[in-house]
C-alpha positions as CSV (number, residue, x, y, z in Angstrom):
1,X,0.0,0.0,0.0
2,X,1.2,3.5,-0.7
3,X,1.8,5.5,2.5
4,X,0.5,9.0,3.5
5,X,1.7,11.1,6.4
6,X,-0.6,13.8,7.8
7,X,0.8,16.2,10.3
8,X,-0.6,19.1,12.4
9,X,-3.9,17.6,13.4
10,X,-5.5,17.5,10.0
11,X,-9.3,16.7,10.0
12,X,-10.2,13.0,10.2
13,X,-12.2,13.2,7.0
14,X,-8.9,13.5,5.1
15,X,-7.7,10.3,6.7
16,X,-10.9,8.5,5.7
17,X,-10.7,9.8,2.1
18,X,-7.1,8.7,1.6
19,X,-7.6,5.3,3.3
20,X,-10.6,4.7,1.0
21,X,-8.2,5.5,-1.9
22,X,-5.9,2.8,-0.8
23,X,-3.3,4.7,1.4
24,X,-1.9,3.5,4.6
25,X,-2.2,6.8,6.6
26,X,-0.1,7.9,9.6
27,X,-1.1,11.0,11.5
28,X,0.6,13.3,14.1
29,X,-0.7,16.3,16.0
30,X,2.3,18.5,15.8
31,X,4.7,19.9,13.2
32,X,8.1,18.4,12.5
33,X,11.4,20.2,12.0
34,X,13.5,19.6,8.9
35,X,15.5,16.6,10.2
36,X,12.5,15.0,11.8
37,X,10.5,15.4,8.6
38,X,13.2,14.0,6.4
39,X,13.4,10.9,8.6
40,X,9.6,10.5,8.7
41,X,9.2,10.6,5.0
42,X,11.0,7.4,4.2
43,X,8.6,5.4,2.0
44,X,5.9,8.1,2.1
45,X,4.2,9.0,-1.1
46,X,1.8,11.8,0.1
47,X,2.5,14.4,2.8
48,X,-0.2,16.5,4.4
49,X,0.7,19.6,6.5
50,X,-0.7,22.9,7.7
51,X,1.2,26.1,8.3
52,X,4.0,25.1,10.7
53,X,5.9,22.3,8.9
54,X,8.6,23.6,6.5
55,X,9.0,21.5,3.3
56,X,12.4,22.6,2.2
57,X,14.5,21.7,-0.9
58,X,16.7,19.5,1.4
59,X,13.6,17.5,2.6
60,X,12.3,17.1,-0.9
61,X,15.7,15.9,-2.2
62,X,15.7,13.1,0.3
63,X,12.1,12.0,-0.2
64,X,10.2,9.8,-2.6
65,X,7.0,12.0,-2.4
66,X,4.5,12.2,-5.2
67,X,2.5,15.0,-3.7
68,X,2.2,17.5,-0.8
69,X,-1.1,18.8,0.4
70,X,-1.2,22.1,2.3
71,X,-4.4,21.8,4.4
72,X,-4.6,25.6,4.6
73,X,-4.5,28.6,2.3
74,X,-0.8,29.5,2.3
75,X,2.0,27.6,0.7
76,X,5.0,29.7,1.6
77,X,6.1,26.9,4.0
78,X,6.8,24.8,0.9
79,X,9.6,25.3,-1.6
80,X,7.3,25.1,-4.6
81,X,10.0,25.3,-7.3
82,X,12.1,22.6,-5.6
83,X,8.9,20.5,-5.3
84,X,8.2,20.9,-9.1
85,X,11.8,20.1,-9.9
86,X,11.5,16.9,-7.8
87,X,8.3,16.0,-9.6
88,X,6.1,16.6,-6.5
89,X,2.7,18.2,-7.1
90,X,1.5,20.6,-4.4
91,X,-2.1,21.4,-3.6
92,X,-3.7,23.8,-1.1
93,X,-7.2,25.0,-0.1
94,X,-7.5,28.5,-1.4
95,X,-11.2,28.9,-0.7
96,X,-12.4,26.5,2.1
97,X,-11.7,28.7,5.1
98,X,-12.2,32.2,3.8
99,X,-15.5,32.6,5.6
100,X,-14.0,31.6,8.9
101,X,-11.3,34.2,8.6
102,X,-13.8,36.8,7.5
103,X,-16.0,36.1,10.5
104,X,-13.1,36.3,12.9
105,X,-12.0,39.6,11.4
106,X,-15.5,41.1,11.7
107,X,-15.9,39.9,15.3
108,X,-12.6,41.5,16.2
109,X,-13.4,44.7,14.4
110,X,-16.6,45.1,16.4
111,X,-14.9,44.0,19.7
112,X,-12.0,46.5,19.3
113,X,-14.2,49.3,18.1
114,X,-16.5,48.9,21.2
115,X,-13.5,48.3,23.4
116,X,-15.0,45.1,24.7
117,X,-11.6,43.7,25.6
118,X,-11.1,46.6,28.1
119,X,-14.6,46.3,29.5
120,X,-14.3,42.6,29.9
121,X,-10.9,42.9,31.7
122,X,-12.3,45.5,34.1
123,X,-15.3,43.4,35.1
124,X,-13.1,40.3,35.6
125,X,-11.1,42.4,38.0
126,X,-14.3,43.4,39.8
127,X,-14.4,47.0,38.5
128,X,-17.7,48.4,37.2
129,X,-16.7,51.1,34.6
130,X,-19.7,51.8,32.5
131,X,-18.7,54.4,29.9
132,X,-19.1,55.3,26.2
133,X,-15.6,56.8,26.0
134,X,-13.7,55.5,23.0
135,X,-16.5,53.1,22.0
136,X,-17.9,53.5,18.5
137,X,-20.3,51.8,16.1
138,X,-18.7,50.2,13.1
139,X,-21.5,51.7,10.9
140,X,-20.1,54.6,8.9
141,X,-16.5,53.9,9.7
142,X,-14.0,53.2,6.9
143,X,-12.4,49.8,6.6
144,X,-9.1,49.6,4.7
145,X,-8.4,46.2,3.3
146,X,-4.8,45.5,2.2
147,X,-4.9,42.6,-0.2
148,X,-8.1,42.1,-2.1
149,X,-8.0,38.3,-2.7
150,X,-10.4,35.6,-1.7
151,X,-10.6,36.7,1.9
152,X,-10.3,40.5,1.3
153,X,-13.2,40.5,-1.2
154,X,-15.5,38.5,1.0
155,X,-14.7,40.7,4.0
156,X,-15.5,43.7,1.8
157,X,-19.0,42.4,1.1
158,X,-19.7,41.6,4.8
159,X,-18.4,44.9,6.0
160,X,-20.6,46.8,3.6
161,X,-23.6,44.9,4.9
162,X,-22.7,46.2,8.4
163,X,-22.8,49.8,7.0
164,X,-19.0,50.3,6.7
165,X,-17.3,52.2,4.0
166,X,-14.7,50.0,2.3
167,X,-11.5,51.0,0.5
168,X,-8.8,48.6,-0.6
169,X,-5.3,48.4,-2.0
170,X,-3.8,45.6,-4.0
171,X,-0.7,45.5,-6.2
172,X,-2.7,43.5,-8.8
173,X,-5.7,44.7,-10.8
174,X,-8.8,43.7,-8.9
175,X,-12.5,44.3,-9.5
176,X,-14.1,46.2,-6.7
177,X,-17.2,44.6,-5.3
178,X,-20.3,46.5,-4.2
179,X,-19.3,50.1,-3.3
180,X,-15.7,49.3,-2.4
181,X,-13.2,51.8,-3.8
182,X,-9.7,50.9,-4.9
183,X,-7.0,53.3,-3.7
184,X,-3.8,54.0,-5.7
185,X,-1.3,53.3,-2.8
186,X,-1.0,51.9,0.7
187,X,-0.3,55.4,2.0
188,X,-3.6,56.6,0.6
189,X,-5.4,53.7,2.3
190,X,-3.8,54.4,5.6
191,X,-4.7,58.0,5.5
192,X,-8.4,57.3,5.0
193,X,-9.0,54.2,7.1
194,X,-10.4,53.9,10.6
195,X,-9.6,50.2,10.6
196,X,-6.7,48.6,8.6
197,X,-6.6,44.8,8.0
198,X,-4.0,42.8,6.2
199,X,-4.9,40.0,3.9
200,X,-1.9,39.5,1.6
201,X,-0.1,36.3,0.7
202,X,3.1,35.0,2.0
203,X,5.5,35.7,-0.9
204,X,9.0,36.7,0.3
205,X,8.6,40.2,-1.2
206,X,5.9,41.0,1.3
207,X,8.1,40.4,4.3
208,X,8.4,43.4,6.6
209,X,5.9,45.4,4.5
210,X,4.2,47.0,7.5
211,X,6.5,48.7,10.0
212,X,7.0,52.0,11.9
213,X,6.5,54.2,8.8
214,X,3.2,52.6,8.0
215,X,1.9,52.7,11.6
216,X,2.9,56.4,11.6
217,X,0.8,57.0,8.5
218,X,-2.3,55.6,10.1
219,X,-5.0,57.9,11.5
220,X,-4.9,58.6,15.3
221,X,-7.3,56.3,17.0
222,X,-7.3,53.7,14.2
223,X,-7.4,49.9,14.7
224,X,-5.0,47.4,13.1
225,X,-5.6,43.7,12.3
226,X,-3.2,41.1,10.9
227,X,-4.8,37.7,10.1
228,X,-2.5,36.9,7.2
229,X,1.3,36.3,7.9
230,X,3.4,37.1,11.0
231,X,6.5,38.1,9.1
232,X,4.7,41.0,7.4
233,X,4.6,43.2,10.4
234,X,7.1,44.9,12.8
235,X,5.3,44.1,16.1
236,X,7.7,46.1,18.2
237,X,6.5,49.2,16.2
238,X,2.9,48.2,16.8
239,X,3.6,47.9,20.5
240,X,4.9,51.5,20.6
241,X,1.8,52.8,18.9
242,X,-0.6,51.0,21.2
243,X,1.3,52.2,24.3
244,X,1.4,55.8,23.2
245,X,-2.3,55.7,22.4
246,X,-2.1,56.7,18.7
247,X,-3.7,53.4,17.8
248,X,-6.8,52.4,19.7
249,X,-6.4,48.7,19.4
250,X,-5.1,45.7,17.4
251,X,-5.9,42.1,16.7
252,X,-3.2,39.7,15.7
253,X,-3.6,36.0,14.7
254,X,-0.2,35.3,13.2
255,X,3.3,35.7,14.5
256,X,6.9,35.5,13.0
257,X,7.7,32.5,15.3
258,X,4.9,30.3,16.3
259,X,5.0,27.2,18.6
260,X,5.0,23.9,16.8
261,X,2.4,22.2,19.0
262,X,-0.6,22.9,21.2
263,X,0.4,23.7,24.7
264,X,3.9,25.0,23.9
265,X,5.1,28.3,25.4
266,X,4.3,31.4,23.5
267,X,6.0,34.8,23.8
268,X,5.4,38.1,22.1
269,X,6.0,41.8,22.8
270,X,2.2,42.3,22.3
271,X,1.2,40.3,25.4
272,X,-0.5,42.3,28.1
273,X,-1.3,45.4,26.0
274,X,-4.7,47.1,26.4
275,X,-7.4,46.5,23.7
276,X,-5.2,44.0,21.9
277,X,-6.6,40.6,20.9
278,X,-4.1,37.8,20.4
279,X,-5.2,34.5,18.9
280,X,-3.1,31.4,18.1
281,X,-3.4,31.3,14.3
282,X,-7.0,30.2,14.4
283,X,-8.4,32.3,11.5
284,X,-9.3,29.2,9.6
285,X,-9.8,27.0,12.7
286,X,-13.5,26.4,12.7
287,X,-15.0,22.9,12.5
288,X,-16.7,23.8,9.3
289,X,-13.6,25.1,7.7
290,X,-11.4,22.2,8.8
291,X,-14.0,19.7,7.5
292,X,-14.1,21.5,4.1
293,X,-10.3,21.8,3.9
294,X,-9.8,18.1,4.8
295,X,-12.3,17.1,2.0
296,X,-10.9,19.5,-0.6
297,X,-7.2,18.8,-0.3
298,X,-7.5,15.1,0.3
299,X,-9.7,14.8,-2.8
300,X,-7.1,16.6,-4.8
301,X,-4.4,14.2,-3.5
302,X,-6.6,11.2,-4.3
303,X,-7.4,12.4,-7.8
304,X,-3.8,13.1,-8.5
305,X,-2.9,9.6,-7.4
306,X,-5.6,7.9,-9.4
307,X,-6.0,10.0,-12.5
308,X,-3.0,12.4,-12.6
309,X,-5.4,15.4,-12.3
310,X,-3.6,18.5,-11.3
311,X,-6.4,21.1,-11.3
312,X,-5.6,23.9,-8.9
313,X,-2.1,22.7,-8.2
314,X,0.0,25.6,-7.1
315,X,3.3,24.5,-8.7
316,X,2.7,22.5,-11.9
317,X,0.4,22.9,-14.8
318,X,-3.3,22.2,-13.9
319,X,-5.3,19.7,-15.9
320,X,-8.9,18.4,-15.2
321,X,-8.9,14.8,-16.1
322,X,-11.4,11.9,-16.1
323,X,-10.1,8.4,-15.2
324,X,-8.5,6.4,-18.0
325,X,-10.9,4.2,-19.9
326,X,-10.9,0.5,-19.0
327,X,-8.2,-1.4,-20.9
328,X,-6.0,1.6,-21.3
329,X,-2.9,2.8,-19.4
330,X,-2.2,6.4,-18.6
331,X,1.3,7.8,-19.0
332,X,1.9,11.1,-17.1
333,X,5.0,13.0,-18.0
334,X,6.1,16.1,-16.0
335,X,8.9,17.7,-18.0
336,X,10.8,20.9,-18.9
337,X,8.8,23.1,-21.1
338,X,11.0,23.1,-24.2
339,X,10.3,22.3,-27.9
340,X,10.3,18.7,-29.1
341,X,9.2,16.9,-25.9
342,X,5.9,15.8,-27.3
343,X,7.5,14.5,-30.4
344,X,10.0,12.4,-28.4
345,X,7.2,11.1,-26.2
346,X,5.0,10.0,-29.2
347,X,8.0,8.6,-31.0
348,X,8.8,6.3,-28.0
349,X,5.2,5.2,-27.8
350,X,4.9,4.6,-31.6
351,X,8.1,2.6,-31.7
352,X,6.7,0.3,-28.9
353,X,3.5,-0.3,-30.8
354,X,1.3,1.7,-28.4
355,X,-1.9,3.2,-29.7
356,X,-2.7,6.7,-28.4
357,X,-6.4,7.1,-27.4
358,X,-6.2,10.4,-25.6
359,X,-3.5,13.1,-25.1
360,X,-3.5,16.5,-23.4
361,X,-0.7,18.9,-22.6
362,X,-0.6,21.7,-20.1
363,X,2.3,24.2,-19.7
364,X,3.1,26.7,-17.1
365,X,6.3,28.7,-17.1
366,X,9.3,26.3,-17.2
367,X,7.1,23.1,-16.7
368,X,5.0,21.0,-19.0
369,X,2.6,18.3,-18.0
370,X,1.6,15.7,-20.7
371,X,-1.0,13.0,-20.1
372,X,-1.4,10.2,-22.6
373,X,-3.8,7.3,-22.6
374,X,-2.6,4.3,-24.6
375,X,-3.6,0.7,-25.4
376,X,-0.8,-1.8,-25.7
377,X,2.9,-1.5,-26.1
378,X,3.8,0.2,-22.8
379,X,6.7,-1.8,-21.4
380,X,9.2,-1.1,-18.7
381,X,11.7,-0.3,-21.5
382,X,9.4,2.5,-22.8
383,X,9.1,4.0,-19.3
384,X,12.9,3.8,-18.9
385,X,13.4,5.5,-22.3
386,X,11.0,8.3,-21.2
387,X,12.8,8.7,-17.8
388,X,16.1,8.9,-19.6
389,X,15.1,12.0,-21.7
390,X,17.0,15.0,-20.5
391,X,13.8,17.0,-20.3
392,X,12.0,14.5,-18.1
393,X,11.3,15.4,-14.4
394,X,9.0,12.5,-13.6
395,X,7.1,9.7,-15.3
396,X,4.1,8.0,-13.7
397,X,2.2,5.1,-15.1
398,X,-1.5,4.9,-14.0
399,X,-4.3,2.6,-14.7
């Protein structure tokens, strides 16, 4: 039986789907560091992770993986180019937990704007301090969304339903939903927003994008949220702005260095600050989201194993495929995207006497992905000949 390793407490539904597909599944609650992961991957075909485990080029070089599933939105914890170079397809869940993140953001925006954290703390200390000072409705206030992707756009719609004005900034061209307005720069957004929330991806170029200069450009009394990536923000600068009162509050769900496992010690310069909500990277951690993510990613891994389908892969060309017809074999060739590869593939099949029933090619940047269904003639010698081509990254024989 092929083996699958699922780390970081992935939903049991993923285990069931992979077991039903014929995998021997091993699970672990926590993340593994590089050396632990390399050792654990011996004989493993499919790896499932969330955000903590780092799948580096060194790990990939020592593994025999076919695919990696990121049971989350982000994939910056995986070296995607090294994975493609090793013939390892990577899948994630770009949509499954967007609603959960949006609802957390909305809840925190309301809590911070009404200063519920401060009122709650006072009552727990036995102090009755009924006051409207510093408390506001969210209706009529301006929400600035930095990053107008799957989460940012859905947050935009929900915020407008609450009566908020929405502005957004994104480096890519994005269609504004509802009455949201796109602003030409981050500085323009900061100058206009009562609440600023980050929803950008984890690409290296975004590291450190929000620091002292950006906090200084925010309006006095504004609120800041980061539910995207910890390494985007200078939290020491945020601490200063909270303590000097120029920012009214903040909510942070992600940190530059996060504990690997539940119950581990956590430290941050943001602990103990007034009107600051800290959560342990739970933006997508609802039962509904984790169920949907488990189903979505495990299904992608299963389909890749059975049919070679790569639809929504984040590192190799995406193809939607039906299973091969009974009596045929499927040859899957991941290769360098250079002229002549398909001719070499078809020459090898023709010389062996194989009859091609179906063939499709997808390309993306430097990679090509060719899927060919044939009847007869596919011997070990043919597969070895394809593997020996200088353009070949990986050959798989399915069906």
